[in-house]
N, C-alpha and C positions, 0 to 999 in steps of 0.2 A: 296482403298487409303483411308487412315485416313488424314483429314486435321486437323491441329491443330492451334490454334490462336498462333500468333508469341508473342516469349516471350520478354520483355526489360530487357537489361541488369542492374544489380543494380548499383547504384551511384558510384562514384569515393569514396565517403565517406565511402560505406558499403564494397565496395572492399578493401578500406585499412584496414579498420576493421577487416575484415575476414584474410586479409593476415597476419596482426600483431597476430591474433587469433593463427595462423597456427604457426607462425615462433617463437614467443617469447617461447613458452613452450619448443619447440625442442632444441633451444639454450640453455635456462636454465640447462634443462636435460643434452644436449651433454658438456655444460662447466662442469657440476657435475660429469659427467662420465669420462670425458677425463683428469681431475685435476690431479689423481694420475700418469698418464702417461706422461702428457707433462708439468710438473711444471717447467722442466728446457729449454722448447723450448723457443725460442724468441715468443714476442707476435703475430707477423706476421705469422709466421709459425703455430700457434695454432688457429688463426682465418683463416688462408687456411683450414686446416684439418676441422675444424667444418663447414666452408659454403659449402667446397665440399660434405658435406653430407647432411647438413642441407636445402640448397636451392633447389635442385634436388628432394629431398623428399617433400619438400613444393609446388613445381610447378607442379609436376606430380601426387602427390598422395594427399596430405592432403588439398590444397586449392580447388582443384575440388570437392572433398567430402564434403568440407564446404560451397562452393558455391551451390552444388545440395541440401544440407539440408536447406539452407537458402531458396532456390527456393521453394521446399517443404513447409516449414514452411509459408512463405508469400503468395503463392497461397492457401493455404488452409484458410486463414484468409480472403481472397477476396471473 
């Protein structure tokens, strides 16, 4: 059995920055890709369609990977 030292969670500010880094590019890309197909849709429907893809992708894929990368980088320098 291997015992590892407990890791501390990043500060709320670091988590907010990582979340923003995950979401902003996906929203910008999503808006660009969706524009030709959703130009006539009401804004609320466009937002619903975009966030239906962006939020789960960010929560389950992108943010965990960015958090792991952040942990690797910060522990490498300690």
